[in-house]
PDB file with SEQRES, HELIX, SHEET and CRYST1 records, atoms N, CA, C and O in Angstrom:
SEQRES   1 A   75  MET LYS PHE LYS ARG LEU LYS ASP LEU ARG GLU ASP HIS          
SEQRES   2 A   75  ASP LYS PHE GLN LYS ASP ILE ALA ASN LEU LEU GLY ILE          
SEQRES   3 A   75  SER GLN GLN TYR TYR SER GLU TYR GLU LYS GLY ASN ARG          
SEQRES   4 A   75  THR ILE PRO ILE GLN HIS LEU ILE THR LEU ALA LYS TYR          
SEQRES   5 A   75  TYR ASN THR SER ILE ASP TYR ILE VAL GLY LEU THR GLU          
SEQRES   6 A   75  VAL PRO ASP ILE LYS ASP LYS HIS ILE SER                      
HELIX    1 AA1 LYS A    4  ASP A   12  1                                   9    
HELIX    2 AA2 GLN A   17  LEU A   24  1                                   8    
HELIX    3 AA3 GLN A   28  LYS A   36  1                                   9    
HELIX    4 AA4 ILE A   43  TYR A   53  1                                  11    
HELIX    5 AA5 ILE A   57  ILE A   60  1                                   4    
HELIX    6 AA6 ILE A   69  ASP A   71  5                                   3    
CRYST1    1.000    1.000    1.000  90.00  90.00  90.00 P 1           1          
ATOM      1  N   MET A   1      -8.104  10.250  -9.865  1.00  0.00           N  
ATOM      2  CA  MET A   1      -9.310  10.185 -10.647  1.00  0.00           C  
ATOM      3  C   MET A   1     -10.332   9.312  -9.927  1.00  0.00           C  
ATOM      4  O   MET A   1     -10.034   8.182  -9.539  1.00  0.00           O  
ATOM      5  N   LYS A   2     -11.501   9.831  -9.759  1.00  0.00           N  
ATOM      6  CA  LYS A   2     -12.569   9.087  -9.082  1.00  0.00           C  
ATOM      7  C   LYS A   2     -13.305   8.222 -10.099  1.00  0.00           C  
ATOM      8  O   LYS A   2     -13.714   8.690 -11.161  1.00  0.00           O  
ATOM      9  N   PHE A   3     -13.461   6.954  -9.749  1.00  0.00           N  
ATOM     10  CA  PHE A   3     -14.176   6.027 -10.611  1.00  0.00           C  
ATOM     11  C   PHE A   3     -15.535   5.734 -10.000  1.00  0.00           C  
ATOM     12  O   PHE A   3     -15.701   4.746  -9.284  1.00  0.00           O  
ATOM     13  N   LYS A   4     -16.512   6.598 -10.286  1.00  0.00           N  
ATOM     14  CA  LYS A   4     -17.857   6.444  -9.739  1.00  0.00           C  
ATOM     15  C   LYS A   4     -18.465   5.100 -10.115  1.00  0.00           C  
ATOM     16  O   LYS A   4     -19.263   4.536  -9.366  1.00  0.00           O  
ATOM     17  N   ARG A   5     -18.083   4.598 -11.273  1.00  0.00           N  
ATOM     18  CA  ARG A   5     -18.660   3.329 -11.725  1.00  0.00           C  
ATOM     19  C   ARG A   5     -18.266   2.159 -10.840  1.00  0.00           C  
ATOM     20  O   ARG A   5     -18.994   1.169 -10.765  1.00  0.00           O  
ATOM     21  N   LEU A   6     -17.129   2.256 -10.173  1.00  0.00           N  
ATOM     22  CA  LEU A   6     -16.758   1.183  -9.241  1.00  0.00           C  
ATOM     23  C   LEU A   6     -17.832   1.016  -8.180  1.00  0.00           C  
ATOM     24  O   LEU A   6     -18.268  -0.097  -7.887  1.00  0.00           O  
ATOM     25  N   LYS A   7     -18.249   2.127  -7.616  1.00  0.00           N  
ATOM     26  CA  LYS A   7     -19.281   2.079  -6.580  1.00  0.00           C  
ATOM     27  C   LYS A   7     -20.615   1.637  -7.181  1.00  0.00           C  
ATOM     28  O   LYS A   7     -21.318   0.811  -6.599  1.00  0.00           O  
ATOM     29  N   ASP A   8     -20.959   2.186  -8.344  1.00  0.00           N  
ATOM     30  CA  ASP A   8     -22.224   1.826  -8.990  1.00  0.00           C  
ATOM     31  C   ASP A   8     -22.281   0.337  -9.307  1.00  0.00           C  
ATOM     32  O   ASP A   8     -23.284  -0.322  -9.032  1.00  0.00           O  
ATOM     33  N   LEU A   9     -21.211  -0.193  -9.883  1.00  0.00           N  
ATOM     34  CA  LEU A   9     -21.169  -1.620 -10.211  1.00  0.00           C  
ATOM     35  C   LEU A   9     -21.288  -2.473  -8.950  1.00  0.00           C  
ATOM     36  O   LEU A   9     -22.029  -3.455  -8.916  1.00  0.00           O  
ATOM     37  N   ARG A  10     -20.554  -2.084  -7.929  1.00  0.00           N  
ATOM     38  CA  ARG A  10     -20.588  -2.835  -6.658  1.00  0.00           C  
ATOM     39  C   ARG A  10     -21.997  -2.853  -6.082  1.00  0.00           C  
ATOM     40  O   ARG A  10     -22.502  -3.904  -5.686  1.00  0.00           O  
ATOM     41  N   GLU A  11     -22.622  -1.693  -6.040  1.00  0.00           N  
ATOM     42  CA  GLU A  11     -23.973  -1.605  -5.480  1.00  0.00           C  
ATOM     43  C   GLU A  11     -25.001  -2.321  -6.362  1.00  0.00           C  
ATOM     44  O   GLU A  11     -25.943  -2.926  -5.849  1.00  0.00           O  
ATOM     45  N   ASP A  12     -24.823  -2.254  -7.677  1.00  0.00           N  
ATOM     46  CA  ASP A  12     -25.731  -2.963  -8.587  1.00  0.00           C  
ATOM     47  C   ASP A  12     -25.669  -4.472  -8.378  1.00  0.00           C  
ATOM     48  O   ASP A  12     -26.632  -5.184  -8.660  1.00  0.00           O  
ATOM     49  N   HIS A  13     -24.539  -4.953  -7.885  1.00  0.00           N  
ATOM     50  CA  HIS A  13     -24.369  -6.386  -7.618  1.00  0.00           C  
ATOM     51  C   HIS A  13     -24.606  -6.727  -6.139  1.00  0.00           C  
ATOM     52  O   HIS A  13     -24.296  -7.830  -5.688  1.00  0.00           O  
ATOM     53  N   ASP A  14     -25.157  -5.765  -5.399  1.00  0.00           N  
ATOM     54  CA  ASP A  14     -25.477  -5.956  -3.981  1.00  0.00           C  
ATOM     55  C   ASP A  14     -24.280  -6.451  -3.167  1.00  0.00           C  
ATOM     56  O   ASP A  14     -24.394  -7.371  -2.357  1.00  0.00           O  
ATOM     57  N   LYS A  15     -23.140  -5.822  -3.404  1.00  0.00           N  
ATOM     58  CA  LYS A  15     -21.918  -6.175  -2.683  1.00  0.00           C  
ATOM     59  C   LYS A  15     -21.477  -5.017  -1.799  1.00  0.00           C  
ATOM     60  O   LYS A  15     -21.797  -3.855  -2.051  1.00  0.00           O  
ATOM     61  N   PHE A  16     -20.743  -5.366  -0.771  1.00  0.00           N  
ATOM     62  CA  PHE A  16     -20.141  -4.372   0.113  1.00  0.00           C  
ATOM     63  C   PHE A  16     -18.679  -4.173  -0.301  1.00  0.00           C  
ATOM     64  O   PHE A  16     -18.095  -5.006  -0.994  1.00  0.00           O  
ATOM     65  N   GLN A  17     -18.111  -3.065   0.136  1.00  0.00           N  
ATOM     66  CA  GLN A  17     -16.703  -2.822  -0.160  1.00  0.00           C  
ATOM     67  C   GLN A  17     -15.834  -3.979   0.316  1.00  0.00           C  
ATOM     68  O   GLN A  17     -14.873  -4.348  -0.359  1.00  0.00           O  
ATOM     69  N   LYS A  18     -16.157  -4.550   1.461  1.00  0.00           N  
ATOM     70  CA  LYS A  18     -15.341  -5.647   1.990  1.00  0.00           C  
ATOM     71  C   LYS A  18     -15.397  -6.867   1.079  1.00  0.00           C  
ATOM     72  O   LYS A  18     -14.419  -7.609   0.984  1.00  0.00           O  
ATOM     73  N   ASP A  19     -16.535  -7.090   0.401  1.00  0.00           N  
ATOM     74  CA  ASP A  19     -16.657  -8.216  -0.527  1.00  0.00           C  
ATOM     75  C   ASP A  19     -15.694  -8.053  -1.707  1.00  0.00           C  
ATOM     76  O   ASP A  19     -14.996  -8.993  -2.087  1.00  0.00           O  
ATOM     77  N   ILE A  20     -15.670  -6.868  -2.269  1.00  0.00           N  
ATOM     78  CA  ILE A  20     -14.807  -6.613  -3.421  1.00  0.00           C  
ATOM     79  C   ILE A  20     -13.343  -6.566  -2.983  1.00  0.00           C  
ATOM     80  O   ILE A  20     -12.457  -7.023  -3.706  1.00  0.00           O  
ATOM     81  N   ALA A  21     -13.101  -6.024  -1.822  1.00  0.00           N  
ATOM     82  CA  ALA A  21     -11.731  -6.018  -1.287  1.00  0.00           C  
ATOM     83  C   ALA A  21     -11.220  -7.448  -1.126  1.00  0.00           C  
ATOM     84  O   ALA A  21     -10.068  -7.734  -1.453  1.00  0.00           O  
ATOM     85  N   ASN A  22     -12.060  -8.338  -0.630  1.00  0.00           N  
ATOM     86  CA  ASN A  22     -11.677  -9.747  -0.487  1.00  0.00           C  
ATOM     87  C   ASN A  22     -11.370 -10.365  -1.849  1.00  0.00           C  
ATOM     88  O   ASN A  22     -10.408 -11.121  -1.985  1.00  0.00           O  
ATOM     89  N   LEU A  23     -12.175 -10.049  -2.846  1.00  0.00           N  
ATOM     90  CA  LEU A  23     -11.943 -10.535  -4.201  1.00  0.00           C  
ATOM     91  C   LEU A  23     -10.557 -10.114  -4.700  1.00  0.00           C  
ATOM     92  O   LEU A  23      -9.854 -10.886  -5.350  1.00  0.00           O  
ATOM     93  N   LEU A  24     -10.186  -8.879  -4.381  1.00  0.00           N  
ATOM     94  CA  LEU A  24      -8.910  -8.330  -4.846  1.00  0.00           C  
ATOM     95  C   LEU A  24      -7.739  -8.663  -3.925  1.00  0.00           C  
ATOM     96  O   LEU A  24      -6.582  -8.448  -4.285  1.00  0.00           O  
ATOM     97  N   GLY A  25      -8.038  -9.186  -2.742  1.00  0.00           N  
ATOM     98  CA  GLY A  25      -6.984  -9.519  -1.791  1.00  0.00           C  
ATOM     99  C   GLY A  25      -6.386  -8.308  -1.101  1.00  0.00           C  
ATOM    100  O   GLY A  25      -5.197  -8.276  -0.782  1.00  0.00           O  
ATOM    101  N   ILE A  26      -7.236  -7.306  -0.875  1.00  0.00           N  
ATOM    102  CA  ILE A  26      -6.797  -6.084  -0.201  1.00  0.00           C  
ATOM    103  C   ILE A  26      -7.770  -5.773   0.926  1.00  0.00           C  
ATOM    104  O   ILE A  26      -8.796  -6.438   1.070  1.00  0.00           O  
ATOM    105  N   SER A  27      -7.445  -4.763   1.725  1.00  0.00           N  
ATOM    106  CA  SER A  27      -8.333  -4.381   2.824  1.00  0.00           C  
ATOM    107  C   SER A  27      -9.498  -3.538   2.305  1.00  0.00           C  
ATOM    108  O   SER A  27      -9.420  -2.950   1.227  1.00  0.00           O  
ATOM    109  N   GLN A  28     -10.557  -3.491   3.074  1.00  0.00           N  
ATOM    110  CA  GLN A  28     -11.712  -2.667   2.718  1.00  0.00           C  
ATOM    111  C   GLN A  28     -11.308  -1.204   2.639  1.00  0.00           C  
ATOM    112  O   GLN A  28     -11.767  -0.478   1.757  1.00  0.00           O  
ATOM    113  N   GLN A  29     -10.452  -0.770   3.553  1.00  0.00           N  
ATOM    114  CA  GLN A  29     -10.013   0.624   3.565  1.00  0.00           C  
ATOM    115  C   GLN A  29      -9.239   0.958   2.291  1.00  0.00           C  
ATOM    116  O   GLN A  29      -9.406   2.033   1.714  1.00  0.00           O  
ATOM    117  N   TYR A  30      -8.400   0.032   1.865  1.00  0.00           N  
ATOM    118  CA  TYR A  30      -7.610   0.235   0.641  1.00  0.00           C  
ATOM    119  C   TYR A  30      -8.544   0.328  -0.567  1.00  0.00           C  
ATOM    120  O   TYR A  30      -8.385   1.205  -1.417  1.00  0.00           O  
ATOM    121  N   TYR A  31      -9.521  -0.587  -0.636  1.00  0.00           N  
ATOM    122  CA  TYR A  31     -10.477  -0.553  -1.737  1.00  0.00           C  
ATOM    123  C   TYR A  31     -11.277   0.753  -1.733  1.00  0.00           C  
ATOM    124  O   TYR A  31     -11.533   1.329  -2.791  1.00  0.00           O  
ATOM    125  N   SER A  32     -11.661   1.208  -0.568  1.00  0.00           N  
ATOM    126  CA  SER A  32     -12.397   2.462  -0.437  1.00  0.00           C  
ATOM    127  C   SER A  32     -11.634   3.612  -1.101  1.00  0.00           C  
ATOM    128  O   SER A  32     -12.235   4.507  -1.695  1.00  0.00           O  
ATOM    129  N   GLU A  33     -10.331   3.576  -0.993  1.00  0.00           N  
ATOM    130  CA  GLU A  33      -9.500   4.618  -1.608  1.00  0.00           C  
ATOM    131  C   GLU A  33      -9.609   4.578  -3.138  1.00  0.00           C  
ATOM    132  O   GLU A  33      -9.506   5.619  -3.787  1.00  0.00           O  
ATOM    133  N   TYR A  34      -9.814   3.403  -3.714  1.00  0.00           N  
ATOM    134  CA  TYR A  34     -10.048   3.295  -5.156  1.00  0.00           C  
ATOM    135  C   TYR A  34     -11.339   4.022  -5.525  1.00  0.00           C  
ATOM    136  O   TYR A  34     -11.362   4.835  -6.449  1.00  0.00           O  
ATOM    137  N   GLU A  35     -12.399   3.725  -4.803  1.00  0.00           N  
ATOM    138  CA  GLU A  35     -13.700   4.342  -5.117  1.00  0.00           C  
ATOM    139  C   GLU A  35     -13.652   5.858  -4.950  1.00  0.00           C  
ATOM    140  O   GLU A  35     -14.286   6.583  -5.716  1.00  0.00           O  
ATOM    141  N   LYS A  36     -12.922   6.335  -3.974  1.00  0.00           N  
ATOM    142  CA  LYS A  36     -12.814   7.777  -3.728  1.00  0.00           C  
ATOM    143  C   LYS A  36     -11.885   8.469  -4.724  1.00  0.00           C  
ATOM    144  O   LYS A  36     -11.906   9.693  -4.852  1.00  0.00           O  
ATOM    145  N   GLY A  37     -11.073   7.684  -5.425  1.00  0.00           N  
ATOM    146  CA  GLY A  37     -10.109   8.273  -6.354  1.00  0.00           C  
ATOM    147  C   GLY A  37      -8.835   8.721  -5.681  1.00  0.00           C  
ATOM    148  O   GLY A  37      -8.062   9.484  -6.260  1.00  0.00           O  
ATOM    149  N   ASN A  38      -8.604   8.259  -4.466  1.00  0.00           N  
ATOM    150  CA  ASN A  38      -7.409   8.651  -3.721  1.00  0.00           C  
ATOM    151  C   ASN A  38      -6.228   7.716  -3.954  1.00  0.00           C  
ATOM    152  O   ASN A  38      -5.121   7.978  -3.484  1.00  0.00           O  
ATOM    153  N   ARG A  39      -6.464   6.626  -4.683  1.00  0.00           N  
ATOM    154  CA  ARG A  39      -5.413   5.642  -4.923  1.00  0.00           C  
ATOM    155  C   ARG A  39      -5.566   5.123  -6.354  1.00  0.00           C  
ATOM    156  O   ARG A  39      -6.678   4.867  -6.816  1.00  0.00           O  
ATOM    157  N   THR A  40      -4.454   4.973  -7.039  1.00  0.00           N  
ATOM    158  CA  THR A  40      -4.454   4.437  -8.396  1.00  0.00           C  
ATOM    159  C   THR A  40      -4.735   2.942  -8.364  1.00  0.00           C  
ATOM    160  O   THR A  40      -4.174   2.212  -7.547  1.00  0.00           O  
ATOM    161  N   ILE A  41      -5.600   2.497  -9.250  1.00  0.00           N  
ATOM    162  CA  ILE A  41      -5.962   1.084  -9.311  1.00  0.00           C  
ATOM    163  C   ILE A  41      -4.985   0.362 -10.230  1.00  0.00           C  
ATOM    164  O   ILE A  41      -4.852   0.733 -11.397  1.00  0.00           O  
ATOM    165  N   PRO A  42      -4.305  -0.652  -9.734  1.00  0.00           N  
ATOM    166  CA  PRO A  42      -3.397  -1.419 -10.593  1.00  0.00           C  
ATOM    167  C   PRO A  42      -4.171  -2.118 -11.713  1.00  0.00           C  
ATOM    168  O   PRO A  42      -5.324  -2.508 -11.530  1.00  0.00           O  
ATOM    169  N   ILE A  43      -3.533  -2.272 -12.860  1.00  0.00           N  
ATOM    170  CA  ILE A  43      -4.183  -2.889 -14.005  1.00  0.00           C  
ATOM    171  C   ILE A  43      -4.710  -4.283 -13.665  1.00  0.00           C  
ATOM    172  O   ILE A  43      -5.776  -4.667 -14.146  1.00  0.00           O  
ATOM    173  N   GLN A  44      -3.996  -5.035 -12.857  1.00  0.00           N  
ATOM    174  CA  GLN A  44      -4.458  -6.378 -12.511  1.00  0.00           C  
ATOM    175  C   GLN A  44      -5.785  -6.325 -11.763  1.00  0.00           C  
ATOM    176  O   GLN A  44      -6.635  -7.195 -11.953  1.00  0.00           O  
ATOM    177  N   HIS A  45      -5.969  -5.328 -10.925  1.00  0.00           N  
ATOM    178  CA  HIS A  45      -7.239  -5.177 -10.217  1.00  0.00           C  
ATOM    179  C   HIS A  45      -8.341  -4.758 -11.190  1.00  0.00           C  
ATOM    180  O   HIS A  45      -9.478  -5.214 -11.069  1.00  0.00           O  
ATOM    181  N   LEU A  46      -8.017  -3.903 -12.142  1.00  0.00           N  
ATOM    182  CA  LEU A  46      -9.014  -3.517 -13.146  1.00  0.00           C  
ATOM    183  C   LEU A  46      -9.447  -4.728 -13.967  1.00  0.00           C  
ATOM    184  O   LEU A  46     -10.631  -4.886 -14.266  1.00  0.00           O  
ATOM    185  N   ILE A  47      -8.500  -5.577 -14.328  1.00  0.00           N  
ATOM    186  CA  ILE A  47      -8.819  -6.785 -15.088  1.00  0.00           C  
ATOM    187  C   ILE A  47      -9.736  -7.691 -14.264  1.00  0.00           C  
ATOM    188  O   ILE A  47     -10.737  -8.197 -14.770  1.00  0.00           O  
ATOM    189  N   THR A  48      -9.389  -7.889 -13.000  1.00  0.00           N  
ATOM    190  CA  THR A  48     -10.204  -8.730 -12.117  1.00  0.00           C  
ATOM    191  C   THR A  48     -11.615  -8.175 -11.990  1.00  0.00           C  
ATOM    192  O   THR A  48     -12.585  -8.929 -12.061  1.00  0.00           O  
ATOM    193  N   LEU A  49     -11.736  -6.875 -11.805  1.00  0.00           N  
ATOM    194  CA  LEU A  49     -13.048  -6.249 -11.665  1.00  0.00           C  
ATOM    195  C   LEU A  49     -13.856  -6.345 -12.956  1.00  0.00           C  
ATOM    196  O   LEU A  49     -15.055  -6.620 -12.914  1.00  0.00           O  
ATOM    197  N   ALA A  50     -13.220  -6.123 -14.092  1.00  0.00           N  
ATOM    198  CA  ALA A  50     -13.916  -6.215 -15.377  1.00  0.00           C  
ATOM    199  C   ALA A  50     -14.450  -7.629 -15.599  1.00  0.00           C  
ATOM    200  O   ALA A  50     -15.580  -7.804 -16.057  1.00  0.00           O  
ATOM    201  N   LYS A  51     -13.651  -8.624 -15.279  1.00  0.00           N  
ATOM    202  CA  LYS A  51     -14.112 -10.014 -15.416  1.00  0.00           C  
ATOM    203  C   LYS A  51     -15.238 -10.309 -14.434  1.00  0.00           C  
ATOM    204  O   LYS A  51     -16.230 -10.940 -14.799  1.00  0.00           O  
ATOM    205  N   TYR A  52     -15.093  -9.864 -13.210  1.00  0.00           N  
ATOM    206  CA  TYR A  52     -16.094 -10.115 -12.174  1.00  0.00           C  
ATOM    207  C   TYR A  52     -17.448  -9.507 -12.543  1.00  0.00           C  
ATOM    208  O   TYR A  52     -18.490 -10.142 -12.383  1.00  0.00           O  
ATOM    209  N   TYR A  53     -17.415  -8.264 -13.039  1.00  0.00           N  
ATOM    210  CA  TYR A  53     -18.656  -7.572 -13.372  1.00  0.00           C  
ATOM    211  C   TYR A  53     -19.100  -7.824 -14.817  1.00  0.00           C  
ATOM    212  O   TYR A  53     -20.133  -7.310 -15.246  1.00  0.00           O  
ATOM    213  N   ASN A  54     -18.330  -8.606 -15.562  1.00  0.00           N  
ATOM    214  CA  ASN A  54     -18.621  -8.900 -16.963  1.00  0.00           C  
ATOM    215  C   ASN A  54     -18.790  -7.612 -17.764  1.00  0.00           C  
ATOM    216  O   ASN A  54     -19.778  -7.422 -18.473  1.00  0.00           O  
ATOM    217  N   THR A  55     -17.810  -6.746 -17.633  1.00  0.00           N  
ATOM    218  CA  THR A  55     -17.803  -5.485 -18.356  1.00  0.00           C  
ATOM    219  C   THR A  55     -16.380  -5.224 -18.828  1.00  0.00           C  
ATOM    220  O   THR A  55     -15.502  -6.069 -18.654  1.00  0.00           O  
ATOM    221  N   SER A  56     -16.155  -4.085 -19.411  1.00  0.00           N  
ATOM    222  CA  SER A  56     -14.813  -3.764 -19.898  1.00  0.00           C  
ATOM    223  C   SER A  56     -14.123  -2.777 -18.958  1.00  0.00           C  
ATOM    224  O   SER A  56     -14.764  -2.051 -18.197  1.00  0.00           O  
ATOM    225  N   ILE A  57     -12.820  -2.780 -19.040  1.00  0.00           N  
ATOM    226  CA  ILE A  57     -12.048  -1.773 -18.297  1.00  0.00           C  
ATOM    227  C   ILE A  57     -12.439  -0.389 -18.800  1.00  0.00           C  
ATOM    228  O   ILE A  57     -12.541   0.552 -18.014  1.00  0.00           O  
ATOM    229  N   ASP A  58     -12.658  -0.261 -20.104  1.00  0.00           N  
ATOM    230  CA  ASP A  58     -13.080   1.031 -20.665  1.00  0.00           C  
ATOM    231  C   ASP A  58     -14.336   1.556 -19.976  1.00  0.00           C  
ATOM    232  O   ASP A  58     -14.442   2.750 -19.696  1.00  0.00           O  
ATOM    233  N   TYR A  59     -15.283   0.665 -19.704  1.00  0.00           N  
ATOM    234  CA  TYR A  59     -16.507   1.095 -19.024  1.00  0.00           C  
ATOM    235  C   TYR A  59     -16.208   1.518 -17.588  1.00  0.00           C  
ATOM    236  O   TYR A  59     -16.705   2.544 -17.122  1.00  0.00           O  
ATOM    237  N   ILE A  60     -15.409   0.740 -16.902  1.00  0.00           N  
ATOM    238  CA  ILE A  60     -15.085   1.058 -15.501  1.00  0.00           C  
ATOM    239  C   ILE A  60     -14.440   2.431 -15.385  1.00  0.00           C  
ATOM    240  O   ILE A  60     -14.756   3.191 -14.470  1.00  0.00           O  
ATOM    241  N   VAL A  61     -13.527   2.757 -16.318  1.00  0.00           N  
ATOM    242  CA  VAL A  61     -12.804   4.028 -16.214  1.00  0.00           C  
ATOM    243  C   VAL A  61     -13.480   5.174 -16.963  1.00  0.00           C  
ATOM    244  O   VAL A  61     -12.960   6.289 -16.997  1.00  0.00           O  
ATOM    245  N   GLY A  62     -14.651   4.896 -17.569  1.00  0.00           N  
ATOM    246  CA  GLY A  62     -15.427   5.975 -18.179  1.00  0.00           C  
ATOM    247  C   GLY A  62     -15.094   6.293 -19.626  1.00  0.00           C  
ATOM    248  O   GLY A  62     -15.456   7.365 -20.112  1.00  0.00           O  
ATOM    249  N   LEU A  63     -14.411   5.389 -20.333  1.00  0.00           N  
ATOM    250  CA  LEU A  63     -14.084   5.650 -21.730  1.00  0.00           C  
ATOM    251  C   LEU A  63     -15.198   5.233 -22.689  1.00  0.00           C  
ATOM    252  O   LEU A  63     -15.170   5.582 -23.869  1.00  0.00           O  
ATOM    253  N   THR A  64     -16.169   4.493 -22.184  1.00  0.00           N  
ATOM    254  CA  THR A  64     -17.331   4.107 -22.979  1.00  0.00           C  
ATOM    255  C   THR A  64     -18.561   4.115 -22.088  1.00  0.00           C  
ATOM    256  O   THR A  64     -18.470   3.984 -20.868  1.00  0.00           O  
ATOM    257  N   GLU A  65     -19.694   4.270 -22.717  1.00  0.00           N  
ATOM    258  CA  GLU A  65     -20.964   4.236 -21.995  1.00  0.00           C  
ATOM    259  C   GLU A  65     -21.631   2.867 -22.102  1.00  0.00           C  
ATOM    260  O   GLU A  65     -22.708   2.660 -21.544  1.00  0.00           O  
ATOM    261  N   VAL A  66     -21.005   1.938 -22.808  1.00  0.00           N  
ATOM    262  CA  VAL A  66     -21.568   0.611 -23.043  1.00  0.00           C  
ATOM    263  C   VAL A  66     -21.077  -0.329 -21.950  1.00  0.00           C  
ATOM    264  O   VAL A  66     -19.907  -0.713 -21.942  1.00  0.00           O  
ATOM    265  N   PRO A  67     -21.963  -0.705 -21.025  1.00  0.00           N  
ATOM    266  CA  PRO A  67     -21.518  -1.518 -19.895  1.00  0.00           C  
ATOM    267  C   PRO A  67     -21.319  -2.993 -20.208  1.00  0.00           C  
ATOM    268  O   PRO A  67     -20.504  -3.656 -19.566  1.00  0.00           O  
ATOM    269  N   ASP A  68     -22.047  -3.513 -21.178  1.00  0.00           N  
ATOM    270  CA  ASP A  68     -22.028  -4.947 -21.437  1.00  0.00           C  
ATOM    271  C   ASP A  68     -21.111  -5.252 -22.614  1.00  0.00           C  
ATOM    272  O   ASP A  68     -21.288  -4.704 -23.702  1.00  0.00           O  
ATOM    273  N   ILE A  69     -20.150  -6.110 -22.401  1.00  0.00           N  
ATOM    274  CA  ILE A  69     -19.177  -6.445 -23.439  1.00  0.00           C  
ATOM    275  C   ILE A  69     -19.863  -6.938 -24.705  1.00  0.00           C  
ATOM    276  O   ILE A  69     -19.469  -6.548 -25.804  1.00  0.00           O  
ATOM    277  N   LYS A  70     -20.867  -7.777 -24.580  1.00  0.00           N  
ATOM    278  CA  LYS A  70     -21.510  -8.349 -25.759  1.00  0.00           C  
ATOM    279  C   LYS A  70     -22.270  -7.302 -26.582  1.00  0.00           C  
ATOM    280  O   LYS A  70     -22.620  -7.560 -27.733  1.00  0.00           O  
ATOM    281  N   ASP A  71     -22.529  -6.116 -25.998  1.00  0.00           N  
ATOM    282  CA  ASP A  71     -23.222  -5.059 -26.721  1.00  0.00           C  
ATOM    283  C   ASP A  71     -22.285  -4.198 -27.547  1.00  0.00           C  
ATOM    284  O   ASP A  71     -22.744  -3.338 -28.299  1.00  0.00           O  
ATOM    285  N   LYS A  72     -20.979  -4.410 -27.423  1.00  0.00           N  
ATOM    286  CA  LYS A  72     -20.017  -3.610 -28.166  1.00  0.00           C  
ATOM    287  C   LYS A  72     -19.966  -4.075 -29.611  1.00  0.00           C  
ATOM    288  O   LYS A  72     -20.012  -5.272 -29.899  1.00  0.00           O  
ATOM    289  N   HIS A  73     -19.874  -3.125 -30.498  1.00  0.00           N  
ATOM    290  CA  HIS A  73     -19.735  -3.437 -31.921  1.00  0.00           C  
ATOM    291  C   HIS A  73     -18.317  -3.091 -32.338  1.00  0.00           C  
ATOM    292  O   HIS A  73     -17.881  -1.946 -32.215  1.00  0.00           O  
ATOM    293  N   ILE A  74     -17.615  -4.077 -32.823  1.00  0.00           N  
ATOM    294  CA  ILE A  74     -16.230  -3.866 -33.242  1.00  0.00           C  
ATOM    295  C   ILE A  74     -16.229  -3.620 -34.743  1.00  0.00           C  
ATOM    296  O   ILE A  74     -16.767  -4.408 -35.521  1.00  0.00           O  
ATOM    297  N   SER A  75     -15.618  -2.517 -35.126  1.00  0.00           N  
ATOM    298  CA  SER A  75     -15.563  -2.178 -36.556  1.00  0.00           C  
ATOM    299  C   SER A  75     -14.280  -2.647 -37.163  1.00  0.00           C  
ATOM    300  O   SER A  75     -14.054  -2.452 -38.357  1.00  0.00           O  
TER     301      SER A  75                                                      
END                                                                             
């Protein structure tokens, strides 16, 4: 599954793949595979990315259109 939002979030924060790879402790090539959808992203990496970008895992994987956690309304 391709996670287009990974690339969008990274670019919106003016970061390179190598920057995010360093954050996750992996190689740039390995991270690139996440963005392309060629490699499954471990939950721990999703958690790290959600915290880093101040968004939810649901937003990263496309389950919601609400990017900002504080904008979510819990019923």
